[in-house]
C-alpha positions, -999 to 999 in steps of 0.1 A, spaced: 756 8 -99 731 28 -80 733 69 -66 748 73 -31 729 90 -9 745 115 17 746 118 54 720 149 52 692 124 36 699 93 52 688 112 89 662 125 72 651 97 63 657 82 100 640 109 114 609 100 93 614 67 104 612 73 139 582 95 138 568 71 120 579 42 146 564 60 176 535 71 155 522 33 144 529 11 171 513 -18 157 542 -17 133 571 -20 151 589 -48 129 624 -39 122 628 -54 91 596 -40 76 604 -5 89 637 -12 71 623 -21 39 600 11 42 624 34 48 652 14 24 674 22 51 702 -2 66 684 -23 97 714 -15 114 715 18 113 677 21 114 685 0 153 706 22 163 689 55 160 659 37 178 683 34 205 696 65 206 663 80 204 645 60 231 679 67 255 667 102 249 633 97 259 642 80 289 666 109 301 638 134 288 613 120 311 600 131 337 603 107 360 639 101 356 646 139 361 628 140 395 651 115 406 676 138 397 664 161 428 
């Protein structure tokens, strides 16, 4: 049985995968991303949805609507 990965390392991998996701828009296949960074697909999907929500909330048109 392999060595368990701690939360800090998993968070580091998910952040790295998210940066790769936005830097390479042509490689946005979830299965390939999960395999490339050795992450569970569900964890990667959750992290991407949180990041997308954060980016939408911080977008300029969204902030202007609140005024």
